[in-house]
Short mmCIF file of the C-alpha atoms (twelve columns), coordinates in Angstrom:
data_MODEL
# 
_entry.id   MODEL 
# 
loop_
_atom_site.group_PDB 
_atom_site.id 
_atom_site.type_symbol 
_atom_site.label_atom_id 
_atom_site.label_alt_id 
_atom_site.label_comp_id 
_atom_site.label_asym_id 
_atom_site.label_seq_id 
_atom_site.Cartn_x 
_atom_site.Cartn_y 
_atom_site.Cartn_z 
_atom_site.pdbx_PDB_model_num 
ATOM 1   C CA . MET A 1   6.204   18.730  5.573   1 
ATOM 2   C CA . PRO A 2   2.184   18.476  4.403   1 
ATOM 3   C CA . HIS A 3   1.235   14.800  3.561   1 
ATOM 4   C CA . ARG A 4   -0.264  14.150  0.393   1 
ATOM 5   C CA . PRO A 5   -3.384  11.571  0.574   1 
ATOM 6   C CA . VAL A 6   -2.974  8.243   -0.268  1 
ATOM 7   C CA . ARG A 7   -4.029  7.516   -3.706  1 
ATOM 8   C CA . PRO A 8   -6.157  3.770   -4.131  1 
ATOM 9   C CA . LEU A 9   -3.484  1.604   -6.449  1 
ATOM 10  C CA . SER A 10  -4.506  0.645   -9.590  1 
ATOM 11  C CA . ARG A 11  -4.644  -2.527  -11.497 1 
ATOM 12  C CA . ALA A 12  -1.932  -2.401  -13.249 1 
ATOM 13  C CA . ARG A 13  0.653   -1.468  -10.038 1 
ATOM 14  C CA . ILE A 14  -1.100  -4.412  -8.339  1 
ATOM 15  C CA . THR A 15  -0.585  -6.649  -11.154 1 
ATOM 16  C CA . SER A 16  3.205   -5.811  -10.676 1 
ATOM 17  C CA . CYS A 17  3.446   -6.063  -7.014  1 
ATOM 18  C CA . ILE A 18  1.440   -9.426  -7.105  1 
ATOM 19  C CA . LEU A 19  4.586   -10.690 -9.526  1 
ATOM 20  C CA . ILE A 20  7.402   -9.576  -7.612  1 
ATOM 21  C CA . ASN A 21  5.741   -11.406 -4.522  1 
ATOM 22  C CA . LEU A 22  5.084   -14.547 -5.886  1 
ATOM 23  C CA . ALA A 23  7.517   -15.064 -8.561  1 
ATOM 24  C CA . ALA A 24  10.827  -12.805 -7.139  1 
ATOM 25  C CA . THR A 25  10.568  -12.081 -3.676  1 
ATOM 26  C CA . PRO A 26  8.293   -12.448 -1.399  1 
ATOM 27  C CA . GLY A 27  7.420   -9.135  0.555   1 
ATOM 28  C CA . LEU A 28  9.131   -7.032  -1.798  1 
ATOM 29  C CA . GLY A 29  6.025   -6.888  -3.465  1 
ATOM 30  C CA . SER A 30  4.159   -6.232  -0.443  1 
ATOM 31  C CA . LEU A 31  6.090   -3.083  0.751   1 
ATOM 32  C CA . ILE A 32  5.733   -1.734  -2.719  1 
ATOM 33  C CA . ALA A 33  1.881   -2.331  -2.445  1 
ATOM 34  C CA . ARG A 34  1.965   -0.295  1.229   1 
ATOM 35  C CA . ARG A 35  1.875   -3.286  2.752   1 
ATOM 36  C CA . PHE A 36  4.309   -2.822  5.355   1 
ATOM 37  C CA . LEU A 37  4.067   -4.675  8.730   1 
ATOM 38  C CA . ALA A 38  3.213   -7.943  6.236   1 
ATOM 39  C CA . GLY A 39  6.276   -7.079  3.889   1 
ATOM 40  C CA . THR A 40  8.731   -6.253  6.524   1 
ATOM 41  C CA . GLY A 41  7.498   -10.182 7.836   1 
ATOM 42  C CA . GLN A 42  7.741   -11.981 4.391   1 
ATOM 43  C CA . LEU A 43  10.660  -10.765 3.505   1 
ATOM 44  C CA . LEU A 44  12.332  -11.254 6.897   1 
ATOM 45  C CA . LEU A 45  10.953  -14.815 6.909   1 
ATOM 46  C CA . ALA A 46  11.711  -15.572 3.591   1 
ATOM 47  C CA . LEU A 47  15.511  -13.905 4.003   1 
ATOM 48  C CA . ALA A 48  16.142  -16.244 7.497   1 
ATOM 49  C CA . GLY A 49  14.698  -19.322 5.375   1 
ATOM 50  C CA . PHE A 50  16.928  -18.373 2.455   1 
ATOM 51  C CA . THR A 51  20.027  -17.776 5.055   1 
ATOM 52  C CA . LEU A 52  19.814  -21.186 6.252   1 
ATOM 53  C CA . MET A 53  19.561  -22.897 3.174   1 
ATOM 54  C CA . LEU A 54  22.755  -21.379 2.632   1 
ATOM 55  C CA . VAL A 55  24.670  -22.310 5.438   1 
ATOM 56  C CA . TRP A 56  23.652  -25.966 4.657   1 
ATOM 57  C CA . PHE A 57  25.133  -25.609 1.340   1 
ATOM 58  C CA . VAL A 58  28.632  -24.314 2.524   1 
ATOM 59  C CA . GLN A 59  28.760  -26.913 4.903   1 
ATOM 60  C CA . MET A 60  28.234  -29.360 1.968   1 
ATOM 61  C CA . MET A 61  30.615  -27.778 0.243   1 
ATOM 62  C CA . ILE A 62  33.340  -27.473 2.884   1 
ATOM 63  C CA . ARG A 63  32.236  -31.103 3.256   1 
ATOM 64  C CA . TYR A 64  33.097  -32.144 -0.307  1 
ATOM 65  C CA . TYR A 65  35.973  -29.867 -1.021  1 
ATOM 66  C CA . GLY A 66  37.914  -31.895 1.683   1 
ATOM 67  C CA . LEU A 67  37.717  -34.942 -0.533  1 
ATOM 68  C CA . MET A 68  40.564  -33.608 -2.401  1 
ATOM 69  C CA . PHE A 69  43.162  -33.336 0.251   1 
ATOM 70  C CA . SER A 70  41.718  -36.558 2.489   1 
ATOM 71  C CA . GLU A 71  40.918  -40.641 2.013   1 
ATOM 72  C CA . THR A 72  37.881  -40.777 4.185   1 
ATOM 73  C CA . GLN A 73  34.175  -40.205 3.294   1 
ATOM 74  C CA . PRO A 74  32.942  -36.684 4.613   1 
ATOM 75  C CA . ARG A 75  30.539  -36.814 6.884   1 
ATOM 76  C CA . LEU A 76  27.326  -35.101 5.303   1 
ATOM 77  C CA . PRO A 77  25.510  -32.584 7.415   1 
ATOM 78  C CA . LYS A 78  22.084  -32.911 9.115   1 
ATOM 79  C CA . LEU A 79  19.296  -32.086 7.037   1 
ATOM 80  C CA . VAL A 80  17.564  -29.840 9.684   1 
ATOM 81  C CA . LEU A 81  19.226  -26.433 8.317   1 
ATOM 82  C CA . LEU A 82  18.013  -27.313 4.763   1 
ATOM 83  C CA . GLU A 83  14.592  -28.373 6.151   1 
ATOM 84  C CA . ALA A 84  14.226  -25.431 8.321   1 
ATOM 85  C CA . GLY A 85  15.059  -23.258 5.594   1 
ATOM 86  C CA . ALA A 86  13.031  -24.564 3.059   1 
ATOM 87  C CA . ILE A 87  9.993   -24.513 5.595   1 
ATOM 88  C CA . LEU A 88  10.719  -20.473 6.687   1 
ATOM 89  C CA . PHE A 89  10.643  -19.669 3.001   1 
ATOM 90  C CA . ALA A 90  7.699   -22.149 2.003   1 
ATOM 91  C CA . LEU A 91  5.700   -19.743 5.056   1 
ATOM 92  C CA . SER A 92  6.788   -16.557 3.859   1 
ATOM 93  C CA . TRP A 93  5.841   -17.165 0.225   1 
ATOM 94  C CA . LEU A 94  2.886   -18.155 1.298   1 
ATOM 95  C CA . TRP A 95  1.959   -15.280 3.277   1 
ATOM 96  C CA . SER A 96  2.596   -13.519 0.371   1 
ATOM 97  C CA . LEU A 97  0.081   -15.239 -1.664  1 
ATOM 98  C CA . VAL A 98  -2.382  -14.427 1.127   1 
ATOM 99  C CA . THR A 99  -1.534  -10.503 0.759   1 
ATOM 100 C CA . SER A 100 -1.649  -10.752 -3.294  1 
ATOM 101 C CA . ILE A 101 -4.862  -12.398 -2.811  1 
ATOM 102 C CA . SER A 102 -6.138  -9.334  -0.729  1 
ATOM 103 C CA . LEU A 103 -4.429  -6.763  -3.005  1 
ATOM 104 C CA . LEU A 104 -6.160  -8.708  -6.117  1 
ATOM 105 C CA . ARG A 105 -9.697  -7.992  -4.035  1 
ATOM 106 C CA . GLU A 106 -8.960  -4.369  -3.396  1 
ATOM 107 C CA . ALA A 107 -8.311  -3.798  -6.854  1 
ATOM 108 C CA . SER A 108 -11.380 -5.326  -7.763  1 
ATOM 109 C CA . ARG A 109 -12.733 -2.712  -5.456  1 
ATOM 110 C CA . ASN A 110 -11.257 0.341   -6.833  1 
ATOM 111 C CA . SER A 111 -12.100 -0.494  -10.202 1 
ATOM 112 C CA . LEU A 112 -15.686 -1.183  -9.264  1 
ATOM 113 C CA . LYS A 113 -15.801 2.117   -7.470  1 
ATOM 114 C CA . SER A 114 -14.525 4.389   -10.304 1 
ATOM 115 C CA . LEU A 115 -16.976 2.176   -12.763 1 
ATOM 116 C CA . GLU A 116 -19.604 3.893   -10.167 1 
ATOM 117 C CA . SER A 117 -18.318 7.125   -10.330 1 
ATOM 118 C CA . LEU A 118 -18.333 6.874   -13.800 1 
ATOM 119 C CA . GLU A 119 -21.637 5.970   -14.347 1 
ATOM 120 C CA . THR A 120 -23.064 8.559   -12.085 1 
ATOM 121 C CA . GLU A 121 -21.124 11.115  -14.380 1 
ATOM 122 C CA . ARG A 122 -23.396 9.923   -16.913 1 
ATOM 123 C CA . ILE A 123 -26.216 9.932   -15.818 1 
ATOM 124 C CA . SER A 124 -26.053 13.302  -14.311 1 
ATOM 125 C CA . PRO A 125 -27.870 16.062  -16.325 1 
ATOM 126 C CA . PRO A 126 -25.948 18.798  -18.556 1 
ATOM 127 C CA . VAL A 127 -24.829 21.817  -16.569 1 
ATOM 128 C CA . LEU A 128 -27.234 24.515  -18.771 1 
ATOM 129 C CA . ASP A 129 -26.116 28.330  -18.962 1 
ATOM 130 C CA . SER A 130 -28.312 30.424  -16.677 1 
ATOM 131 C CA . SER A 131 -27.712 33.691  -18.585 1 
ATOM 132 C CA . ASP A 132 -30.735 35.383  -19.720 1 
ATOM 133 C CA . LYS A 133 -30.110 35.668  -23.305 1 
ATOM 134 C CA . PRO A 134 -31.399 33.267  -25.869 1 
ATOM 135 C CA . PRO A 135 -28.962 31.143  -27.902 1 
ATOM 136 C CA . LYS A 136 -27.606 32.261  -30.695 1 
ATOM 137 C CA . LEU A 137 -28.213 29.966  -34.139 1 
ATOM 138 C CA . SER A 138 -25.501 29.003  -36.821 1 
# 
């Protein structure tokens, strides 16, 4: 199967990748923008952080639901899981912010290159007919 040449990302595509990265799921926008190593790392960090926070939440709810059948005060889970999860998720978000900034820079470079190519097309002289016939008057 032949490989197609990789086209530069359009400004609209990069904008949607950045929005997905920063507002939805860190790493997913990077994967869409073909930053596979960074996107995979960001996504794994975000999922690990979310999982740790979810485990803490489930432990908390199990203890609070135990109050319905018990008179003793529940022992609250330590905040270590919550803090570690929040730190991992924040790191993945910051990493996706750095990747998003690099995507913005790439978009600026691509738009400058396309403007330069348009300028060279405008400056180049028109192609003249090389036939020996005189032009027809209308």
